[in-house]
PDB file of the backbone (N, CA, C, O) and the ligand in Angstrom, with CONECT records:
HET     ZN  A 101       1
ATOM      1  N   MET A   1     -36.323 -58.543 171.112  1.00  0.00           N
ATOM      2  CA  MET A   1     -37.761 -58.261 171.065  1.00  0.00           C
ATOM      3  C   MET A   1     -38.148 -57.925 169.642  1.00  0.00           C
ATOM      4  O   MET A   1     -37.336 -57.422 168.866  1.00  0.00           O
ATOM      5  N   ASN A   2     -39.366 -58.200 169.312  1.00  0.00           N
ATOM      6  CA  ASN A   2     -39.893 -57.916 167.990  1.00  0.00           C
ATOM      7  C   ASN A   2     -41.191 -57.136 168.146  1.00  0.00           C
ATOM      8  O   ASN A   2     -42.283 -57.705 168.142  1.00  0.00           O
ATOM      9  N   LEU A   3     -41.050 -55.827 168.282  1.00  0.00           N
ATOM     10  CA  LEU A   3     -42.209 -54.992 168.563  1.00  0.00           C
ATOM     11  C   LEU A   3     -42.659 -54.254 167.314  1.00  0.00           C
ATOM     12  O   LEU A   3     -41.848 -53.843 166.484  1.00  0.00           O
ATOM     13  N   ASP A   4     -43.954 -54.097 167.202  1.00  0.00           N
ATOM     14  CA  ASP A   4     -44.551 -53.396 166.075  1.00  0.00           C
ATOM     15  C   ASP A   4     -44.238 -51.901 166.181  1.00  0.00           C
ATOM     16  O   ASP A   4     -44.665 -51.255 167.138  1.00  0.00           O
ATOM     17  N   PRO A   5     -43.498 -51.337 165.210  1.00  0.00           N
ATOM     18  CA  PRO A   5     -43.130 -49.915 165.298  1.00  0.00           C
ATOM     19  C   PRO A   5     -44.349 -48.997 165.336  1.00  0.00           C
ATOM     20  O   PRO A   5     -44.305 -47.934 165.956  1.00  0.00           O
ATOM     21  N   THR A   6     -45.424 -49.397 164.684  1.00  0.00           N
ATOM     22  CA  THR A   6     -46.640 -48.583 164.727  1.00  0.00           C
ATOM     23  C   THR A   6     -47.212 -48.546 166.135  1.00  0.00           C
ATOM     24  O   THR A   6     -47.700 -47.517 166.602  1.00  0.00           O
ATOM     25  N   LEU A   7     -47.143 -49.682 166.793  1.00  0.00           N
ATOM     26  CA  LEU A   7     -47.622 -49.758 168.168  1.00  0.00           C
ATOM     27  C   LEU A   7     -46.778 -48.874 169.073  1.00  0.00           C
ATOM     28  O   LEU A   7     -47.301 -48.167 169.933  1.00  0.00           O
ATOM     29  N   LEU A   8     -45.464 -48.923 168.870  1.00  0.00           N
ATOM     30  CA  LEU A   8     -44.572 -48.128 169.712  1.00  0.00           C
ATOM     31  C   LEU A   8     -44.840 -46.635 169.568  1.00  0.00           C
ATOM     32  O   LEU A   8     -44.664 -45.870 170.517  1.00  0.00           O
ATOM     33  N   GLU A   9     -45.267 -46.225 168.378  1.00  0.00           N
ATOM     34  CA  GLU A   9     -45.531 -44.799 168.164  1.00  0.00           C
ATOM     35  C   GLU A   9     -46.721 -44.304 168.973  1.00  0.00           C
ATOM     36  O   GLU A   9     -46.767 -43.142 169.376  1.00  0.00           O
ATOM     37  N   ILE A  10     -47.675 -45.182 169.206  1.00  0.00           N
ATOM     38  CA  ILE A  10     -48.895 -44.730 169.889  1.00  0.00           C
ATOM     39  C   ILE A  10     -48.861 -45.003 171.389  1.00  0.00           C
ATOM     40  O   ILE A  10     -49.648 -44.437 172.147  1.00  0.00           O
ATOM     41  N   LEU A  11     -47.947 -45.872 171.811  1.00  0.00           N
ATOM     42  CA  LEU A  11     -47.891 -46.193 173.235  1.00  0.00           C
ATOM     43  C   LEU A  11     -47.296 -45.042 174.029  1.00  0.00           C
ATOM     44  O   LEU A  11     -46.322 -44.424 173.600  1.00  0.00           O
ATOM     45  N   VAL A  12     -47.872 -44.758 175.169  1.00  0.00           N
ATOM     46  CA  VAL A  12     -47.306 -43.788 176.104  1.00  0.00           C
ATOM     47  C   VAL A  12     -47.360 -44.393 177.504  1.00  0.00           C
ATOM     48  O   VAL A  12     -48.107 -45.335 177.770  1.00  0.00           O
ATOM     49  N   CYS A  13     -46.562 -43.833 178.368  1.00  0.00           N
ATOM     50  CA  CYS A  13     -46.575 -44.248 179.758  1.00  0.00           C
ATOM     51  C   CYS A  13     -47.960 -43.969 180.359  1.00  0.00           C
ATOM     52  O   CYS A  13     -48.429 -42.832 180.309  1.00  0.00           O
ATOM     53  N   PRO A  14     -48.615 -44.978 180.919  1.00  0.00           N
ATOM     54  CA  PRO A  14     -49.957 -44.741 181.464  1.00  0.00           C
ATOM     55  C   PRO A  14     -49.951 -43.871 182.721  1.00  0.00           C
ATOM     56  O   PRO A  14     -50.991 -43.350 183.122  1.00  0.00           O
ATOM     57  N   GLN A  15     -48.811 -43.720 183.326  1.00  0.00           N
ATOM     58  CA  GLN A  15     -48.765 -42.891 184.533  1.00  0.00           C
ATOM     59  C   GLN A  15     -48.585 -41.405 184.207  1.00  0.00           C
ATOM     60  O   GLN A  15     -49.288 -40.561 184.762  1.00  0.00           O
ATOM     61  N   CYS A  16     -47.634 -41.078 183.298  1.00  0.00           N
ATOM     62  CA  CYS A  16     -47.339 -39.663 183.058  1.00  0.00           C
ATOM     63  C   CYS A  16     -47.516 -39.260 181.597  1.00  0.00           C
ATOM     64  O   CYS A  16     -47.352 -38.088 181.261  1.00  0.00           O
ATOM     65  N   HIS A  17     -47.849 -40.213 180.722  1.00  0.00           N
ATOM     66  CA  HIS A  17     -48.134 -39.951 179.310  1.00  0.00           C
ATOM     67  C   HIS A  17     -46.922 -39.477 178.510  1.00  0.00           C
ATOM     68  O   HIS A  17     -47.080 -38.841 177.468  1.00  0.00           O
ATOM     69  N   SER A  18     -45.716 -39.782 178.986  1.00  0.00           N
ATOM     70  CA  SER A  18     -44.518 -39.560 178.179  1.00  0.00           C
ATOM     71  C   SER A  18     -44.377 -40.687 177.162  1.00  0.00           C
ATOM     72  O   SER A  18     -45.030 -41.725 177.270  1.00  0.00           O
ATOM     73  N   GLY A  19     -43.512 -40.465 176.174  1.00  0.00           N
ATOM     74  CA  GLY A  19     -43.187 -41.515 175.230  1.00  0.00           C
ATOM     75  C   GLY A  19     -42.338 -42.583 175.897  1.00  0.00           C
ATOM     76  O   GLY A  19     -41.944 -42.457 177.056  1.00  0.00           O
ATOM     77  N   LEU A  20     -42.064 -43.648 175.131  1.00  0.00           N
ATOM     78  CA  LEU A  20     -41.336 -44.789 175.677  1.00  0.00           C
ATOM     79  C   LEU A  20     -40.137 -45.129 174.806  1.00  0.00           C
ATOM     80  O   LEU A  20     -40.200 -45.011 173.582  1.00  0.00           O
ATOM     81  N   ASP A  21     -39.046 -45.550 175.434  1.00  0.00           N
ATOM     82  CA  ASP A  21     -37.870 -46.026 174.716  1.00  0.00           C
ATOM     83  C   ASP A  21     -37.736 -47.530 174.908  1.00  0.00           C
ATOM     84  O   ASP A  21     -37.934 -48.052 176.005  1.00  0.00           O
ATOM     85  N   VAL A  22     -37.392 -48.224 173.810  1.00  0.00           N
ATOM     86  CA  VAL A  22     -37.184 -49.666 173.890  1.00  0.00           C
ATOM     87  C   VAL A  22     -35.817 -49.941 174.503  1.00  0.00           C
ATOM     88  O   VAL A  22     -34.811 -49.386 174.059  1.00  0.00           O
ATOM     89  N   ASP A  23     -35.779 -50.783 175.505  1.00  0.00           N
ATOM     90  CA  ASP A  23     -34.510 -51.218 176.095  1.00  0.00           C
ATOM     91  C   ASP A  23     -34.360 -52.722 175.878  1.00  0.00           C
ATOM     92  O   ASP A  23     -34.923 -53.539 176.606  1.00  0.00           O
ATOM     93  N   GLU A  24     -33.578 -53.056 174.847  1.00  0.00           N
ATOM     94  CA  GLU A  24     -33.411 -54.466 174.492  1.00  0.00           C
ATOM     95  C   GLU A  24     -32.691 -55.243 175.586  1.00  0.00           C
ATOM     96  O   GLU A  24     -32.939 -56.435 175.766  1.00  0.00           O
ATOM     97  N   SER A  25     -31.805 -54.581 176.316  1.00  0.00           N
ATOM     98  CA  SER A  25     -30.985 -55.293 177.295  1.00  0.00           C
ATOM     99  C   SER A  25     -31.815 -55.807 178.463  1.00  0.00           C
ATOM    100  O   SER A  25     -31.471 -56.819 179.073  1.00  0.00           O
ATOM    101  N   THR A  26     -32.898 -55.120 178.773  1.00  0.00           N
ATOM    102  CA  THR A  26     -33.740 -55.535 179.895  1.00  0.00           C
ATOM    103  C   THR A  26     -35.128 -55.996 179.449  1.00  0.00           C
ATOM    104  O   THR A  26     -35.963 -56.362 180.277  1.00  0.00           O
ATOM    105  N   SER A  27     -35.372 -55.976 178.122  1.00  0.00           N
ATOM    106  CA  SER A  27     -36.697 -56.315 177.584  1.00  0.00           C
ATOM    107  C   SER A  27     -37.800 -55.496 178.245  1.00  0.00           C
ATOM    108  O   SER A  27     -38.826 -56.022 178.677  1.00  0.00           O
ATOM    109  N   THR A  28     -37.553 -54.196 178.307  1.00  0.00           N
ATOM    110  CA  THR A  28     -38.563 -53.310 178.867  1.00  0.00           C
ATOM    111  C   THR A  28     -38.775 -52.124 177.935  1.00  0.00           C
ATOM    112  O   THR A  28     -37.962 -51.849 177.053  1.00  0.00           O
ATOM    113  N   LEU A  29     -39.883 -51.433 178.153  1.00  0.00           N
ATOM    114  CA  LEU A  29     -40.115 -50.122 177.559  1.00  0.00           C
ATOM    115  C   LEU A  29     -39.962 -49.109 178.679  1.00  0.00           C
ATOM    116  O   LEU A  29     -40.675 -49.158 179.681  1.00  0.00           O
ATOM    117  N   ASN A  30     -39.029 -48.196 178.499  1.00  0.00           N
ATOM    118  CA  ASN A  30     -38.707 -47.263 179.573  1.00  0.00           C
ATOM    119  C   ASN A  30     -39.356 -45.911 179.308  1.00  0.00           C
ATOM    120  O   ASN A  30     -39.246 -45.349 178.218  1.00  0.00           O
ATOM    121  N   CYS A  31     -40.030 -45.409 180.325  1.00  0.00           N
ATOM    122  CA  CYS A  31     -40.650 -44.088 180.243  1.00  0.00           C
ATOM    123  C   CYS A  31     -39.575 -43.039 179.988  1.00  0.00           C
ATOM    124  O   CYS A  31     -38.522 -43.042 180.625  1.00  0.00           O
ATOM    125  N   ARG A  32     -39.860 -42.128 179.031  1.00  0.00           N
ATOM    126  CA  ARG A  32     -38.882 -41.080 178.691  1.00  0.00           C
ATOM    127  C   ARG A  32     -38.881 -39.931 179.685  1.00  0.00           C
ATOM    128  O   ARG A  32     -38.001 -39.071 179.656  1.00  0.00           O
ATOM    129  N   ASN A  33     -39.882 -39.926 180.570  1.00  0.00           N
ATOM    130  CA  ASN A  33     -39.798 -38.961 181.666  1.00  0.00           C
ATOM    131  C   ASN A  33     -39.846 -37.530 181.192  1.00  0.00           C
ATOM    132  O   ASN A  33     -39.174 -36.676 181.771  1.00  0.00           O
ATOM    133  N   ASP A  34     -40.615 -37.232 180.162  1.00  0.00           N
ATOM    134  CA  ASP A  34     -40.620 -35.867 179.633  1.00  0.00           C
ATOM    135  C   ASP A  34     -41.051 -34.882 180.711  1.00  0.00           C
ATOM    136  O   ASP A  34     -42.228 -34.815 181.065  1.00  0.00           O
ATOM    137  N   GLY A  35     -40.115 -34.136 181.219  1.00  0.00           N
ATOM    138  CA  GLY A  35     -40.423 -33.105 182.193  1.00  0.00           C
ATOM    139  C   GLY A  35     -40.887 -33.624 183.535  1.00  0.00           C
ATOM    140  O   GLY A  35     -41.489 -32.882 184.312  1.00  0.00           O
ATOM    141  N   GLY A  36     -40.618 -34.879 183.819  1.00  0.00           N
ATOM    142  CA  GLY A  36     -41.087 -35.420 185.091  1.00  0.00           C
ATOM    143  C   GLY A  36     -40.064 -36.343 185.721  1.00  0.00           C
ATOM    144  O   GLY A  36     -38.909 -36.398 185.299  1.00  0.00           O
ATOM    145  N   THR A  37     -40.502 -37.056 186.725  1.00  0.00           N
ATOM    146  CA  THR A  37     -39.598 -37.965 187.435  1.00  0.00           C
ATOM    147  C   THR A  37     -40.195 -39.357 187.513  1.00  0.00           C
ATOM    148  O   THR A  37     -39.925 -40.103 188.454  1.00  0.00           O
ATOM    149  N   CYS A  38     -40.994 -39.703 186.540  1.00  0.00           N
ATOM    150  CA  CYS A  38     -41.710 -40.985 186.562  1.00  0.00           C
ATOM    151  C   CYS A  38     -40.737 -42.154 186.463  1.00  0.00           C
ATOM    152  O   CYS A  38     -40.525 -42.877 187.436  1.00  0.00           O
ATOM    153  N   GLY A  39     -40.140 -42.338 185.272  1.00  0.00           N
ATOM    154  CA  GLY A  39     -39.090 -43.342 185.118  1.00  0.00           C
ATOM    155  C   GLY A  39     -39.513 -44.784 185.235  1.00  0.00           C
ATOM    156  O   GLY A  39     -38.671 -45.637 185.516  1.00  0.00           O
ATOM    157  N   LEU A  40     -40.771 -45.097 185.035  1.00  0.00           N
ATOM    158  CA  LEU A  40     -41.210 -46.489 185.134  1.00  0.00           C
ATOM    159  C   LEU A  40     -40.737 -47.284 183.921  1.00  0.00           C
ATOM    160  O   LEU A  40     -40.575 -46.751 182.823  1.00  0.00           O
ATOM    161  N   ARG A  41     -40.522 -48.583 184.159  1.00  0.00           N
ATOM    162  CA  ARG A  41     -40.127 -49.507 183.088  1.00  0.00           C
ATOM    163  C   ARG A  41     -41.184 -50.591 182.977  1.00  0.00           C
ATOM    164  O   ARG A  41     -41.516 -51.271 183.948  1.00  0.00           O
ATOM    165  N   TYR A  42     -41.701 -50.730 181.768  1.00  0.00           N
ATOM    166  CA  TYR A  42     -42.787 -51.680 181.547  1.00  0.00           C
ATOM    167  C   TYR A  42     -42.231 -52.939 180.907  1.00  0.00           C
ATOM    168  O   TYR A  42     -41.504 -52.860 179.917  1.00  0.00           O
ATOM    169  N   PRO A  43     -42.562 -54.100 181.455  1.00  0.00           N
ATOM    170  CA  PRO A  43     -42.026 -55.348 180.906  1.00  0.00           C
ATOM    171  C   PRO A  43     -42.658 -55.689 179.556  1.00  0.00           C
ATOM    172  O   PRO A  43     -43.799 -55.318 179.283  1.00  0.00           O
ATOM    173  N   VAL A  44     -41.905 -56.398 178.717  1.00  0.00           N
ATOM    174  CA  VAL A  44     -42.417 -56.917 177.456  1.00  0.00           C
ATOM    175  C   VAL A  44     -42.378 -58.433 177.551  1.00  0.00           C
ATOM    176  O   VAL A  44     -41.315 -59.033 177.714  1.00  0.00           O
ATOM    177  N   ARG A  45     -43.550 -59.043 177.446  1.00  0.00           N
ATOM    178  CA  ARG A  45     -43.645 -60.499 177.562  1.00  0.00           C
ATOM    179  C   ARG A  45     -44.161 -61.068 176.249  1.00  0.00           C
ATOM    180  O   ARG A  45     -45.225 -60.682 175.765  1.00  0.00           O
ATOM    181  N   ASP A  46     -43.389 -61.996 175.677  1.00  0.00           N
ATOM    182  CA  ASP A  46     -43.753 -62.593 174.386  1.00  0.00           C
ATOM    183  C   ASP A  46     -44.038 -61.512 173.345  1.00  0.00           C
ATOM    184  O   ASP A  46     -44.992 -61.607 172.573  1.00  0.00           O
ATOM    185  N   ASP A  47     -43.179 -60.470 173.342  1.00  0.00           N
ATOM    186  CA  ASP A  47     -43.281 -59.354 172.392  1.00  0.00           C
ATOM    187  C   ASP A  47     -44.533 -58.512 172.593  1.00  0.00           C
ATOM    188  O   ASP A  47     -44.895 -57.723 171.720  1.00  0.00           O
ATOM    189  N   ILE A  48     -45.187 -58.668 173.717  1.00  0.00           N
ATOM    190  CA  ILE A  48     -46.365 -57.848 174.033  1.00  0.00           C
ATOM    191  C   ILE A  48     -46.022 -56.927 175.198  1.00  0.00           C
ATOM    192  O   ILE A  48     -45.742 -57.403 176.298  1.00  0.00           O
ATOM    193  N   PRO A  49     -46.040 -55.606 174.969  1.00  0.00           N
ATOM    194  CA  PRO A  49     -45.779 -54.690 176.077  1.00  0.00           C
ATOM    195  C   PRO A  49     -46.905 -54.760 177.125  1.00  0.00           C
ATOM    196  O   PRO A  49     -48.090 -54.727 176.794  1.00  0.00           O
ATOM    197  N   VAL A  50     -46.501 -54.856 178.377  1.00  0.00           N
ATOM    198  CA  VAL A  50     -47.473 -54.892 179.477  1.00  0.00           C
ATOM    199  C   VAL A  50     -47.539 -53.487 180.072  1.00  0.00           C
ATOM    200  O   VAL A  50     -46.724 -53.106 180.912  1.00  0.00           O
ATOM    201  N   MET A  51     -48.536 -52.728 179.609  1.00  0.00           N
ATOM    202  CA  MET A  51     -48.610 -51.314 179.980  1.00  0.00           C
ATOM    203  C   MET A  51     -49.479 -51.124 181.222  1.00  0.00           C
ATOM    204  O   MET A  51     -50.502 -50.441 181.189  1.00  0.00           O
ATOM    205  N   LEU A  52     -49.049 -51.737 182.298  1.00  0.00           N
ATOM    206  CA  LEU A  52     -49.776 -51.626 183.563  1.00  0.00           C
ATOM    207  C   LEU A  52     -48.844 -51.052 184.623  1.00  0.00           C
ATOM    208  O   LEU A  52     -47.730 -51.539 184.816  1.00  0.00           O
ATOM    209  N   ILE A  53     -49.309 -50.021 185.300  1.00  0.00           N
ATOM    210  CA  ILE A  53     -48.482 -49.418 186.336  1.00  0.00           C
ATOM    211  C   ILE A  53     -48.137 -50.437 187.418  1.00  0.00           C
ATOM    212  O   ILE A  53     -47.036 -50.424 187.967  1.00  0.00           O
ATOM    213  N   ASP A  54     -49.084 -51.314 187.717  1.00  0.00           N
ATOM    214  CA  ASP A  54     -48.851 -52.338 188.747  1.00  0.00           C
ATOM    215  C   ASP A  54     -47.738 -53.309 188.361  1.00  0.00           C
ATOM    216  O   ASP A  54     -47.102 -53.900 189.234  1.00  0.00           O
ATOM    217  N   GLU A  55     -47.494 -53.480 187.046  1.00  0.00           N
ATOM    218  CA  GLU A  55     -46.477 -54.420 186.586  1.00  0.00           C
ATOM    219  C   GLU A  55     -45.149 -53.741 186.313  1.00  0.00           C
ATOM    220  O   GLU A  55     -44.149 -54.420 186.081  1.00  0.00           O
ATOM    221  N   ALA A  56     -45.117 -52.433 186.335  1.00  0.00           N
ATOM    222  CA  ALA A  56     -43.910 -51.702 185.995  1.00  0.00           C
ATOM    223  C   ALA A  56     -42.914 -51.726 187.154  1.00  0.00           C
ATOM    224  O   ALA A  56     -43.281 -51.888 188.317  1.00  0.00           O
ATOM    225  N   THR A  57     -41.647 -51.559 186.795  1.00  0.00           N
ATOM    226  CA  THR A  57     -40.613 -51.452 187.803  1.00  0.00           C
ATOM    227  C   THR A  57     -39.977 -50.063 187.694  1.00  0.00           C
ATOM    228  O   THR A  57     -40.120 -49.389 186.673  1.00  0.00           O
ATOM    229  N   THR A  58     -39.292 -49.649 188.724  1.00  0.00           N
ATOM    230  CA  THR A  58     -38.612 -48.376 188.680  1.00  0.00           C
ATOM    231  C   THR A  58     -37.160 -48.595 188.296  1.00  0.00           C
ATOM    232  O   THR A  58     -36.627 -49.696 188.441  1.00  0.00           O
ATOM    233  N   ALA A  59     -36.526 -47.545 187.807  1.00  0.00           N
ATOM    234  CA  ALA A  59     -35.147 -47.656 187.314  1.00  0.00           C
ATOM    235  C   ALA A  59     -34.198 -47.985 188.461  1.00  0.00           C
ATOM    236  O   ALA A  59     -32.993 -48.118 188.247  1.00  0.00           O
TER     237      ALA A  59
HETATM  238 ZN    ZN A 101     -43.926 -42.228 182.923  1.00  0.00          ZN2+
END
């Protein structure tokens, strides 16, 4: 994946507002779950993160 680091700094999980970790092995952005149990994984398509809860998968 080729993601804009500036974009990654401002992106948060739309469900719980935690930060996100890049997972190259699955091409997803994984919710960091700060103090919660959210754990959603957002797909990255054509290097564009899809930050939609409806499109996210669980761990
Ligand atoms: Zn989350």
